[in-house]
N, C-alpha and C positions, 0 to 999 in steps of 0.2 A: 924679815919674814917671820922669825920666831915670835916677835911681839904680836904680830897679826894672828898667828896661829894660837898663841896663848889667849889673846882677846877672844877669838872665835870659840875656843874651848870653854872659856869662862862664861861667855854669853850662853853657849849651848847648855852648860851645866845649870846656869841660873834658870833657864826656861824649861829644863827637863822635867822639873817637878810640876810645872804649871801647864805648859803646852806641849812639851816633848821636844827633843832635839830635831831640828830639820823640819819643823812644821807639824809634827804629830799632834793629834788632839784626842782628848778623852771625853767621854760622855756626850758624843754628838751622834745624830742619826745619820747613818751611811746608807746610800742607795747605790744602785748600779752606776758605774761610770762608763759612758759610751763614747763613740767617736764624735757624736754631736757635742757632748760635753767638752771633749778635748779641744774643739774649735774655739769655744768661748772661755775656757779656763786653761790657758796655755802657759800659766806662770809668767805673765808678761804685763807690760804697761803700755798704755797709749797716752798721748799728750794733747788730746783734743779738748781744749777748755771752752771753746766757743763753737758748738756744732752748727750755729747759724751762719758761720763764715764758710762752711763747706759748700761746694756746688751741689745742685739738686740730687744728682745720682749718688754722690758720696754721703750726702746728708741722709738720704733714705736708707742707705746701707748701714750707716752709723746708728740711726734710730732703730732699725730692725735688730741689729746686734745688741743694742742696749736693752730692748724689750726681751729678747731671747735670753740674754745673760741674767737679767733680773728674774725672769720666770724660772730659770733652771737653778738659780742660786739657793744654797741652804742658808747663807748669811749674806746680807748686804748692809754695809755700814760706812761711816766716815772715820778715817784714821789718819794720824800723823805717822810718817815713816821716820822713826827716831834713830834707828841704827841700820847700817848696811855693812855687812861683814863679808869679805872674800875669804874663802877657805880653799886650800889646795890639798888634794889627796896625794898619797905617796906616788901615784902615777902621774903627778903634775897636772891633774885636771882641776880647774877652778870652778867652784860653785859659789853662789851668793845666798845670803840669808838676810832678809829684810825684817826688821822688827816693827810691827804696826801697832801703835798704841790707839786703841779704839776710843773715839770721841763720842760717837752716836751710833746706836744700832737702829737700822731702819726696817729690817726684815730678818726674822730668825734670831737666834741667840748665839753669841760667841761664848765658848767655854771659859775664856779668860779675858782680862782687860788688855792684854798684850798678846799678839799672835806672831809666831815666827813663820815667815813665808819663804820657802826655799825655792831656788831655781838652779837646775843643773844644766850642764853643757848640751845635753840632748833635748832640752825643753824648747819648744818653739819660741818662747819669750826671752830666752837667754841673750841673744844678741842685743836686744833693746836695753835690757837691764845692764849688761856689760858696758855698753857705750854711752849710757846716760846716768851714771851713778850720781853725779852732782845734781842732776835735774830731779832725782828721786828723793834723795836724802833731805830730811827736814822739811818736807812738803806734805800738804794735806791731799788725800786721795779718797775717792769712793772705792771701797773694797768689795769685790764679788768673790764669794767662796763656795766651792762645791767640795764636800768632804769625800775622800777617796780612800778605799781600803787597799793599801800597798801590799800588805801581807796579813797573815792571820792576826798578828798582834800589833800592827802598825796602821794607824789612820793618819793621813796627811791632808793638808789643805791644797787643793788645786785652785788657783786664783787668777784674778785680773785686777789691775788698778787703772782708774781713770781720774784725771784731775778733778778735785772737788770744787768746781766753779759753781757760782750761783745758778747758772743755767742748767748744769747737769743735776744739781741737787733738786731743783724745781721739777725737772722731768722725772727724776727717780721717785720723788714724793708722789707724783701723779701715777706712775706705774705701780708702785707698791700699794697705794690706796686702791687702785682699780683691781689689783690682784686679790686683795684681801677683803674687798667689800663683798658682803653677802647679800645678794638680791633674793628676796623671798617672793615667790609668786603664789598667790592664793587662787585656787581653782574653785569657783563657786558654781554649783549646779542648782538651778532654780526649777522646781517642779510646779507645773500648773495643774491643778485638779479640775 
């Protein structure tokens, strides 16, 4: 366990100057974090790589969640999860930190090329991360991030990961494009004399 703690501290120190320990981020725009945001950014992972395989009701719910998550995200990108560290507090509470190496930004900007995504025992996504560590590590995911002000001096990433399958990326490209397309309407008034 001491080696694991040393590794966790080492990784945390390495990222402290870049992204901050435990997922903190500097130079990002922070807006209010609401209950609606908490639903979509639960610090968790889903493993739905083929949304077309879902039955109609689940497919509609998945699509609605994807649209809402994309619309509410400060950052959407594709990343490899290169490191997953378990850290134990003196009270014997385990938390996890996932290091996401950004491959491609699709919406917004990441403050660094690697992000530290933390999940604590009281986060809704914790059980999924805890029980699926091998399914997460060294895999490619779509990363959805909403920046959250935890305290006056600490901004952290609230996040969600979805497998970066071709189908998901295709849908994301469509959603991001739709969100950022600017439609300009010209109102012309014709006067007849």
